C-alpha positions in Angstrom: 147.2 22.4 47.4 147.9 25.6 48.8 150.4 26.0 51.7 149.8 28.3 54.7 152.8 29.8 56.3 151.8 29.8 60.2 153.5 32.0 62.8 153.2 32.8 66.3 150.8 35.3 67.5 150.2 38.2 67.8 149.3 39.0 63.9 149.8 42.6 63.8 149.6 44.3 60.2 151.0 47.8 60.2 153.4 49.8 57.6 155.8 50.8 60.6 159.3 50.0 59.7 162.6 50.6 62.0 163.6 52.8 59.0 160.3 55.2 59.1 160.8 55.2 63.0 164.4 56.2 62.5 163.8 58.9 60.5 160.7 60.3 62.5 163.5 60.7 65.2 165.7 62.7 62.9 162.8 64.8 62.0 162.5 65.6 65.4 165.9 66.8 66.1 165.8 69.5 63.3 164.5 72.1 65.7 167.5 71.7 67.8 169.8 71.5 64.9 168.5 74.7 63.8 168.7 76.3 66.9 172.2 75.2 67.7 173.2 76.5 64.0 171.5 79.7 64.8 173.6 80.4 68.2 176.8 78.9 67.3 176.9 79.2 63.7 179.3 77.3 61.4 181.0 75.5 64.5 177.7 73.7 65.2 177.5 72.7 61.4 181.1 71.6 61.6 180.6 69.5 64.6 177.5 67.9 63.3 178.3 66.7 59.8 181.8 65.5 61.2 180.1 63.6 63.5 177.2 61.9 61.3 179.7 61.2 58.5 182.2 59.6 60.9 179.4 57.5 62.4 178.1 56.3 59.2 181.6 55.6 57.7 182.6 53.6 60.9 179.1 51.4 60.6 179.7 50.7 56.9 183.3 49.6 57.2 182.5 47.3 60.3 179.2 45.9 58.9 181.4 45.1 55.8 184.7 44.2 56.6 183.9 42.4 60.4 180.5 41.6 61.0 179.5 40.7 57.5 175.9 41.0 57.6 173.4 42.8 56.0 173.9 46.5 55.2 171.9 48.4 57.9 173.5 51.9 56.9 170.2 53.1 55.3 168.0 52.6 58.4 169.0 55.7 59.8 170.5 54.6 63.2 173.9 55.6 62.6 172.9 59.0 61.5 170.7 59.6 64.9 173.8 58.4 66.8 176.1 61.3 65.2 173.6 63.6 65.6 173.0 62.9 69.1 176.8 62.6 69.6 177.0 66.1 68.3 174.3 67.8 70.5 176.3 66.3 73.3 179.7 67.9 72.8 180.7 71.6 72.8 180.9 73.5 69.0 184.3 73.9 69.3 185.4 70.6 69.9 188.5 69.6 67.5 187.9 67.3 64.5 190.3 64.5 65.8 188.1 64.1 69.1 184.8 63.9 67.2 185.9 61.2 65.1 187.1 59.3 68.1 183.9 60.3 69.7 182.0 58.8 66.8 184.3 55.4 66.6 183.5 54.6 70.3 180.0 55.4 69.8 179.4 53.3 66.8 182.3 50.3 67.2 182.0 49.9 71.1 178.9 51.3 71.7 176.8 49.7 69.1 178.4 47.3 66.6 180.6 45.4 69.2 177.2 44.0 70.6 176.1 43.1 67.0 174.6 46.2 66.0 170.8 47.9 65.9 168.6 46.3 68.6 171.3 44.5 70.2 173.1 47.0 72.2 172.9 47.3 75.9 173.8 51.1 76.2 173.0 54.3 74.4 175.7 54.5 71.7 175.8 58.3 71.5 176.1 58.5 75.4 178.8 55.7 75.5 180.9 58.0 73.1 179.9 61.3 74.9 180.9 60.0 78.3 184.1 58.3 76.8 185.2 61.9 75.3 184.5 63.3 78.7 186.6 61.3 80.7 189.1 61.3 78.0 189.3 64.9 77.0 187.8 66.9 79.8 189.3 70.2 78.7 188.0 70.1 75.6 184.8 69.1 76.4 184.3 71.4 78.9 185.3 74.6 77.0 182.0 76.0 76.2 181.9 78.8 73.5 179.6 81.9 74.2 176.6 81.4 71.9 176.1 84.7 69.7 172.9 84.8 67.6 172.9 84.9 63.5 176.2 83.2 62.5 178.4 86.1 64.4 180.5 83.4 65.7 183.0 81.9 63.4 185.1 78.8 63.4 188.3 80.7 64.8 186.3 82.7 67.7 187.8 81.3 71.1 185.5 82.9 73.4 184.2 80.7 76.2 182.4 80.8 79.0 180.9 78.5 82.0 177.4 76.7 81.6 174.6 77.6 84.3 175.1 74.4 86.0 178.9 74.7 86.2 178.8 78.4 87.1 176.1 77.7 90.0 178.2 74.6 91.1 181.6 76.2 91.4 180.5 79.1 93.4 178.5 77.2 95.7 181.5 75.1 96.7 182.8 78.7 97.3 180.3 79.4 100.0 178.0 81.8 98.2 174.3 81.1 98.0 172.1 80.7 95.2 170.3 84.1 95.7 173.8 85.9 95.6 175.2 83.7 92.5 172.0 84.7 90.8 172.4 88.4 91.4 175.9 88.9 91.1 177.0 86.3 88.6 180.2 84.6 88.4 183.8 86.0 87.7 185.9 84.0 85.6 189.4 84.9 83.5 189.2 85.0 79.6 192.6 85.7 78.1 193.7 87.3 81.2 190.7 89.4 81.6 188.0 88.9 84.3 184.6 88.5 82.6 181.3 88.6 84.7 179.1 85.6 83.6 175.3 86.2 84.6 173.2 83.1 85.1 170.8 83.0 82.0 167.2 83.8 82.7 164.4 81.3 82.1 163.6 82.8 78.7 166.8 82.6 77.6 167.1 79.0 78.7 163.8 78.4 77.0 165.0 80.1 73.5 168.5 78.6 73.9 170.9 81.5 74.5 173.2 79.9 77.2 176.4 77.7 77.1 176.2 74.3 76.6 176.4 71.3 74.2 175.1 72.0 71.0 171.7 70.2 71.5 170.9 70.9 75.2 170.4 74.4 75.2 166.9 75.0 74.0 163.9 73.5 75.9 161.4 75.1 73.5 163.0 73.5 70.2 163.3 70.1 72.0 160.0 70.0 73.3 158.6 70.6 69.7 160.4 67.5 68.2 159.1 65.8 71.3 155.7 66.6 70.4 156.5 65.5 66.7 157.5 62.2 68.1 154.5 61.7 70.3 152.3 62.4 67.4 154.1 60.1 65.4 154.0 57.3 68.2 157.6 56.8 68.2 157.8 57.4 72.2 155.5 56.9 75.0 154.7 59.1 78.2 156.1 56.8 80.7 160.1 57.5 80.6 159.7 61.4 80.0 157.3 61.9 82.4 158.6 59.7 85.2 162.2 61.3 84.5 161.3 64.8 84.5 158.7 64.4 87.3 161.1 62.8 89.8 163.9 65.5 89.0 160.9 68.1 90.0 160.0 66.4 92.9 163.5 65.4 94.4 165.1 68.9 93.6 162.2 70.5 94.8 162.5 68.7 98.2 165.9 69.9 98.4 165.2 73.3 97.6 162.6 73.4 100.3 164.7 72.4 103.0 167.6 74.8 102.0 166.6 77.2 99.4 170.0 78.9 100.2 172.2 75.9 98.8 169.9 74.0 96.5 168.6 75.5 93.3 164.7 75.5 92.3 163.2 72.3 90.3 162.7 75.0 87.4 166.6 75.7 86.7 167.0 71.7 86.9 164.7 71.5 84.1 165.8 74.0 81.9 169.5 73.7 81.9 171.8 71.2 80.8 170.8 68.2 79.1 167.6 67.1 81.2 165.3 67.7 78.2 167.4 66.4 75.6 168.1 63.1 77.6 164.6 62.6 78.9 163.1 62.7 75.3 165.8 61.4 73.0 167.9 59.1 74.9 166.5 57.7 77.6 163.3 56.7 75.4 165.8 54.8 73.3 163.8 51.7 72.2 166.7 49.3 72.5 168.0 50.4 75.7 165.0 51.3 77.7 162.6 48.6 79.2 159.4 46.7 77.2 156.9 47.1 79.6 155.0 50.4 80.9 155.9 49.9 84.6 159.7 49.1 83.8 159.7 52.4 81.9 158.3 54.4 84.7 161.0 52.8 87.1 163.4 53.2 84.5 162.7 57.0 84.2 162.4 57.3 87.9 166.0 55.8 88.6 167.3 58.3 85.9 165.8 61.3 87.5 166.7 60.6 91.0 170.7 59.9 89.8 170.7 63.0 87.6 170.0 65.2 90.5 172.1 63.1 93.1 175.3 63.7 90.3 174.4 67.1 89.8 174.2 68.2 93.6 176.3 65.9 95.1 178.7 64.2 92.5 181.6 65.6 91.0 180.3 66.9 87.6 178.1 69.6 87.3 175.9 67.4 84.9 174.4 64.0 85.6 172.3 63.1 82.6 174.7 60.8 80.5 175.6 58.8 83.7 172.5 58.6 85.2 170.9 56.9 81.7 173.7 54.7 81.3 173.6 53.4 84.7 169.7 52.7 84.1 170.5 51.3 80.9 172.4 48.6 82.7 169.7 47.7 84.9 167.1 47.2 82.1 167.4 43.6 82.0 166.8 43.3 85.5 163.4 45.7 85.4 162.3 43.9 82.2 162.8 40.5 84.6 160.8 42.2 87.4 157.9 43.9 85.2 157.5 41.2 82.5 154.4 41.9 80.2 151.4 39.9 80.1 151.7 37.6 77.1 149.0 37.9 74.2 146.0 36.2 74.7 146.8 35.3 78.4 144.0 35.1 81.0 144.3 36.5 84.5 144.8 33.6 86.9 142.0 33.4 90.1 143.0 34.3 93.3 
């Protein structure tokens, strides 16, 4: 007599695995990684390697000695956390601070909830925000990009980011047009240096100050296209996120263009593109339904603009995504997907 194993529906056959999905994301990050190395040289290599190795080490130790469950180190999720954490910090960040960030991301942001698939918040963003609050000086010292490995590890030339420079000058009473035309004057090693806001082409290619993985919109878009083709992410969250930023910042700009920058600037500077495609779309910490994902992206976009324009920080992507992560259970409750095979009730 043969025995049959019966399980609940739906019965879907696919060769997709967690490991394949994770490594698809890793491959998608390669263009942004290469651009960061091109502009920040060995500093970028150092930060990425330390962050990835530390993240993998902490996950292994916690899995082996505390959780004592099945080994998950090879699924690629720790590598993604390490790379994303590195993408969210400057290339001159001290080694100790990188390791602390990796520990917070893995131990607190991920493993304290039980590991992959159980964490509420995006681990890399947990690590990044912790470092930003704990080490604000080191986390806001941005090396000036120099192509073709011209920048060494001992180079200490730093400058502002476009978002940071704009926010500080607006506080002084200058208009957006004045800042774009005249640039920003800051002190570097006791000397006055004029920082000019990057052109849109520079922002597209990555020739501007900022965190490692956020500087090149083109590189991020190449990775995003790859993830769309591999069906790792769907269109709802990125579209709602970027669309809401464009609409909300566009309204402010049309009302007062002298004190609010145009939507293209918001789109190409800071971590918006990186956050919209690589962090807000995290399967574990985003809503399950399509409608819920649209709400999630909409909320993240509005919060990003609110923090950038009215908040204390020039950048709001990390905070916006983490805040929306906290609302995911409520969003899932309000937008429950229809059960497989369920027939709509007659009105």
